N, C-alpha and C positions, 0 to 999 in steps of 0.2 A: 504494500500500500504506500503510494507516494505521499510526501508531506502535505501536498495540497489537497489530497483526496481524503475521504473519510469512510470507514466501514461502519455503517449505521446499525449493523446486526449484532455488534458486541460493545461492551463498555458501558459507562455511565450515560444514561439518556439525558439526565438533567444537564450534564456538562456538555455533551456533544450537540444537543439541540441548541443550546445557547451559543456555542462556538460557531455552529453552522449559521445561525440567524443574525448574529451581530453584523457581519459584513453586508448581509442583505439589507439590514436597516440603514446602514450608511449609504448603500447604493440608492435606496429609495429617497433618503433625505437629500442626497446630492441631486437627484433628478428634480425634486421639488425646488431646491435652491436655484438650479440652473434655469428652470422654467420661469421662476419669479424674476430672475435676472433678465430673461428675454423681454418680459413685459415691462420691467423697470427701465431698461435701456430705450426701448422704442417709445415708451411714454414720456421719459425725461428729455430725450433728444430729438424725437421725430414728431411730437405733438399729439394732442388728444384724438385727432382723426385716425392717425396711424395706430394708436393704442386701441381705439374702438374696433378698428378693422381686424387686428390680431385677436382681440378678445371675443369677437363675434364667431370665431371659428373654433373656440376652445372645446365645445361639446363634441364637434365632429372629430377633432384630433384625439380627444379622450376616447371616443368610440372606436376609432381606428386602432389606437394603441391597445385598447381592451380586447378587441377581436384577435389581435396577434398574440397577446398574453394568454388568452383562452386556448388558442390552438397549441401554443408552446407547452401548456400544462399537460396536454396529452403526451407530448414528447418526453417530458420530465418523468411523468408517472410510469410510462412503459419502460423507459430506459432504466429507471431505478429498480423496477420489478425484476428485470433480467440481470442487472448487476447483483442484486441480492440473491438471486438463484444461481449465480456464477455461470449463467448461460451466455458465454461470450459470442457464440454464433448469432444468437437473437439480438444481442446488444449491437453488434456490427450491422445487422440487417435493419434494425430500428433507426440507428443514426443515419445511415445512408438513404433510407426512404424518407425520413423526417426532413433531411436537408432539402430534398426536392419539393416536398409538400409545403414547407415554409417559404421557400423561394417562389413557388407558384402563387401562394396566397399573397405574399407581399407585392408581386407584380400585378396580380388581378386587382387588388385594392387600389394600387396606384393608378392603373388605367381607368377603372370605373370612377374613382374619385375625381380625377382630372376632367373626365368627360361630363360628370354630373355636378361639379362644384357650383357652377352658376345657378342651376336649377334648385339644388338643395338649399343654398343660401337664400334664394328668393322665397322658397317655401317657408323658410324660418323667419320671414319678414325682416330680413336685414335692412337697416336703414339705407336709403339711396346714397347718402354721402359716404357710407362705409363700404358699399358694395364692391367697387373696383379694387380697393386695397385688400378686402377680404378674399376675393376670388384669386387675386395675384398671390397672396400669402399662402392660401390653402393649396393651390396647384403646385407652387414651388415646394412647399413642405412635403407634399405627397411624393415628390420625386425621391425622397429619402426612405420611403416605405419598404422597398426591397432590403435596404441595409438594416432597417429596424427589425424586419422579419428574421434576417440571418443572425443578428445579435441575439434576439430572443431564443432562436434555435440553439445557438452555442451556449448561451447562459443556461438553458434548460438541461442540456446534456451535462454540462459541468456541475450544475447543482445536483443532478441525479447521482453523480459520483462523489458528492460531498465537497466539491470545490466551489466556494462562494467568494474567495478572496481575490483570485485573479480577475474575474469579471468586474469586481469593484475597482481594482486598479485601472483597468481599461476604461471604465466609465468615468472615473475621476479625471484621467488624462483627456478624454474626449470632451468632458464637460468644461474643463479649463480652457481648452481650445475654442469651444463654443462661445464662452464669455468674451474672450479676447477678440474673436472674429466679429461678435456682435458690436463691440465698441469700435472696431476698425471700420466695418462696413457702414455703420450708422453715423458715427461721428466724423470719421475722416472722409469716407467715400460718399456720404450723404445719400445712402441708398434706401433709408427708411424701412418700410415693410419688407421689401425684397431682400434687403441686407440681412435682416433677422432670419428670414427663411433660409437663405443660402448658408448662413452660419450653422443653422440646425442640420441642414442636409450634410454638410461636410463633416460635422462632428459625428453624425450617425454612421457615415461610411467609415470613419476612422475606427470607431468602436467595433463595427462589424468585421473589418479587415483584421483587427487585432485578435478577436476571439476565433475567427475562422483559421487564422495563421496558427494559433495555438493548437487547434484540433488537428490541423494538417501535420504538425510536428509531433503530436502525441503518438506514442507506441502502445498505448493502452487499447483495450478492445473497443472503447468509444471514440478512438481516433478517426479522423476523416481521411479517406483515400479516394481521390478523384476517379480512379479506375473502377471503384466498387459502387459508385453511385447508380442507383436503380430504384424502380418503383415496385416494391413487393406488395401485391394487392392485399394480402391478408394483414400484413403489418400496417399498411396505410389505413385499412379499415379499423384496426384497433386504435391507432392514433386519433383518427377522426371521431371514433365513438366516444372518446374522452374529451377531445379538444373542441369539437363543434358545440356540444351542450354548454361547455364552459365559456366559449366565446359568446354564445347566445345569452348567457347570464349577464355578461358585461353590457350587452346591447339592451337587455330588458331594464337593467338599472338606469341606463342612460335615458331610456324612454320615460320611465317613472319619474326621474328627476326633472324632465322637461315639464311634466304636469305640475310638479311641486313649484318649479320656478314660475310657471304661469299663475299659480295661486298667490305667490309672493307679490307678483306684479299688480295684484288688486289693491295693495297698500300704496301709500304715497312714496315719493322718490327717496325720502329719508330712510324709510324702512327697507326699501329695495337696496339702497346703497349699504345700509347697515348689515343686511343679510349677506351681501356680496363680500363685505370686509370680513365678517365672522366666518364665512364659509371657507376662508383660506386655512382654517384649522383642520378641515375635513381631510384633505390629502395628507397632511402632516401626520395625523393620528392613524388613519386607515392604512397608509402605505407602510408605516412602521409596524403596525400589527400584522400586516400581510407577510412580513418576514417569517413569522411563526406558522402561518398557513402554508407557505412553501415548504417549510421544514416538516410540517405535519404530513403533507403529501409524500415527500421524498422518504422520510423515515418509515412511514407505514408501507409504502410500495416496496422498499428494500426488504423489510421484514416479512412482508407477504411472500416475496420471492423466496426468502429463507425459511418460510413456514413457521415463523415464531409468533404465535397468537398473543402470548403474554406481552411481548415488546410492542406489538401493534396497539394493544389496549393502553399500555403505559405511555406510548408516544402521544396518543390522542390526549390523554389526561394532562400530560406535562405541557404540551403545546397550548392547551386550553387555559391552564393556569397562567402560563407566561403571557399569552395574548390578552387575557382578561386583566391581569395586573398592570400590564403596560397601558392598555386603554384607559383604565381607571386613573393611573398616575398622570398620564398626559392630559386627560380631560380636566382633572382637578388643577393641574399645573397651569394650563392655559387660562382657566377661569381665575386663578389667583393673580395671574399676570395679564388679566383681560385689558386693562387700560394701556399698558405699553404695547401689547400685542396688536390691538386694534389701531393704535396710533401710527403703526407702521404703514397702514393703508389709507388713513384719512386723518385730517386735522380738524374736521368738523365734529364738535362735541355732541351734537344731536345724532349724527350718524354713529358715533361711538356708543352712545346709550342704546340706540336701536340694535346695534350688533351684540350688545351684552344680553339682550333678550334671547338671542339665539344661543349664545354660549351658556347661559344659565340653565337651559334645557338640555343641551348636548353634552355638558360636562360629565354628567352621570349616565349618559346614554351610550357613549362610544363603547364602553366596556361590555355592554350587553350584546353588541354585534359579534363579539368573539364566539358566543355560543352558536350563532348561525354560521359564520364564515369558517370557523375552525372545523365544524362538523362537516360542512361541504367539502373542505379540503381533505378530511379523513376519508369520506366516501370516494373522493377522486383517487386517493391512494389505493383503495380497494378496486379501482377500475369502474366505479359506478358514478355516472354523471347525468343520465337522462332523467331519472326520478328526482334527484336534487334540483335540477333545472326546473322541472314542473312545479315542485314545491315553492321555489323562489318566485316563479311566475304568479302563483296564487297568493303567497304570503307577502312578498315585497313589491309586487307590481299591482295586481288586481286589488289587493287589500288597501293599498295606498289610494287608489282611485276611489274606492268605496268610501274611505275615510274622508277624502276631500269633498265628495258629493253629499256626505251625511254629517259627520261631526263638525268639520270645518264650515260647512254651509250653515250649520245651526249656530255656532258660536262666533264665527268670523273674527277670531282673534289670532294673532301671530303665534301665540303659545299653543293654541289648539292645532295649528298646522305643524309646528315642530314636533309635537308629541307623536305624530304618526310614525316617526322613525323608530323610536324605542318600542312602540306597540307592534309595528310590523316585524321588527327583528325578533321580538319575544315569541310571537305566533309562529314565525318561520322556523326559529331555532327549535321549538318544541317538536315540530313535525320532522325536521331534519335529524334530530337526535333519535327519535323513534325509528326512523328509517335506517340510520346507521347501526343501531343496536340490532335490528332485524337482519341486516346484511352481515354483520360481524358474526352472528350465530352460525352462519353457513360457511365461514372461512375454513378452508381445508376440506370441504365437502363438495365444492363446486368450482367451476372455471373462474379464476380470479379476475380476469379482465374481459370486458365486453359490454 
């Protein structure tokens, strides 16, 4: 076992899960910081129109990233399963099939996105003065989608092997380049929106090249060999059976959040601005908690391959404890620091007070999401994603719509709207836990993936 890799089937789970997850947390924090820097540079040096143009594409970019992350989860789960089973032939087959699947997905999203960018932004009622900049930024940004897909592929494979440190190093380097190029293109070259987009494209290709280069040089079973690239139909089916439902989950959350944002828009501009400022805490908390969800999938998949039921159960419990504790600590920490936190995004005291309304509800709500997301990740580690996706559809999408049309329609207060998050997470988590417990009972008596 090389120093960068990790055998998840032996040793202390408390220690190994933490060691595995910490680099992922830093990776996620860096991505948040770099994304904020993009917005800050364009807003500070290119003006409010450019800022609005970039901001109007955020949901679409989040959706694109989520689709690729969902697909890559199938790659990670299947690779980890075969690594745990010491099935090197299947590991090689999975890696070389997954590389083509992810490359095709990235290219397809790029082409469709570029062709439909104008129509989608029009359907989203993008303001006329922002439209040209938004279309320009989105189309340019999408040129980096194939690179984003390949980085996610490489990151998924390495995470399945327990290597989360080197992807962090590559992401750090690419992120620093992104910030420097942002400043150069926007301030020196006066390129505005297109400058920020080009900086993002270049940094994405840098990170992709670095991670693919590592896999090409690796002599392990998960190493990449150009001559071995091929599309094995059975392996592709297994990857997609996990990846597509996971990708759809990201899409469903994005759709649900669009309805929530529409409801927020019923309030005055101060409340809308306060919600936007406070919502910056969401990716900070969610993405850090997500490190333990990735760990949960990888550890369970490797131990499923090794046939170790006890470590599967214990991996789930430990990841749940870690993610719940982190969500609680971050939520309370942000609330304690609510004034300096919100002041980073606005100097208007009324907007700050409006943002505090959101933080006061979400501070104790974030940790509850761990019961839902960690259980979904555990089911994914067992190769089950279709039923969890259907549960999420009912609990965190349809339920939110019903809540908006009933509870929020009755009270019409911002607090009654924010409470839908914790209520939907609670209901969804209960159903997900029941399903995971049922599936776990059959571990060792049925085909593990499909």
